N, C-alpha and C positions, 0 to 999 in steps of 0.2 A: 571458382575464379579461373579463367583460362587465359590469363595474361602473364607475360614474362617481365620480370623486373631485374635490372642490373644492380648487383650489390658489390661486385668486386671480385677479383681473382683470389684474394686471400681467404675467401669464405667458401670456396668450392669444397663440397663434401661435408660442410658444417650444417648443423641443425640450428636455425635461427628462429627467433620469435618475430612474427609479423603482426603489427597492429594497424588496423585500417577501419575506415568508416564505410559500411556497406553501401551507403548512398553515394559516396564519392571515392572511387578507387583509382583516381588519377595519381594519387600519391599515397604511399604506405610508409610506415615507420618500421625500421628493422632494429631489433635489439639482440645483442650477443654479449655474453658474459665477458667482462673485462674491457668492453668498448662502449663509448658514448652512443646512445641511440641516434640514428641518422635516417634521413628521408631517401627513399628510393622511388624513382619515377619509372614508368613503363619503358621497356627497351624499345628503341626505335631502330629499325633495320633500314638503312639507307640503300640507295640504288647501287652502291659499290659493294654491298655485302650480299650479293646474290650467290647462287650456287656456283661452286667451283667448276671450271671447264674440265672436260675429260683430258687426261694425259694422252700424249701421242703414244701410239702402240709401241714404239721402240723404247719408251721410258717406263712402260707398265711392267708388271711382273711377268716373267717368262717361265714356262714350265721347265723344270730341270731335266736335262738329258742324261746326266750322270751324277753320281754322288761323289763329292770331293773327299769325304771321309773314306769311302770304299776305294777310291783311286789312290789315296795316300797309303792305305793299308796294303793294297796290291803292290805298290812300288816298294814298300818296306819288305814285303814278303819276297819279292824278286831279288832285292839286294841281299837278304838273308840266305836265300837259296844259292846265290852266286858265291857268297863267302863260304858256305858249307861245301860246295862242290870242289873248291880248291883245297880243302883240308884233307889231311892224310887219314885214311881209315884203316885200322888194323883188323877189322872184322873179316875182310876178305882173306887176309893172310892166315888168320886163325882157322877159317874154314878149309883152306887148301892144305895146311900142314896137319890139321887134326891133333894138334898137341901144343907144346910150349913154343912160344915165339921168341 
């Protein structure tokens, strides 16, 4: 059977039982545990349900020119380097005196 029947959004992904007469498949009966059996008719796709038009290029996906994550990491690194550059380091004094500071 190569027809599509509309059964409702709440049954997406569910496995249902389909009962039909092979001589007349214009209407099928759908059964699902916990629900009353109901009739489903073939899905009719109207003229307004055609293919979606393509999005304009400015609304489509654009290739990334830089990584926001790497940019934030670079900014954080620069801030850390700036804070460390202002700190006093006694390693130079230790090397110059070669003894107790």
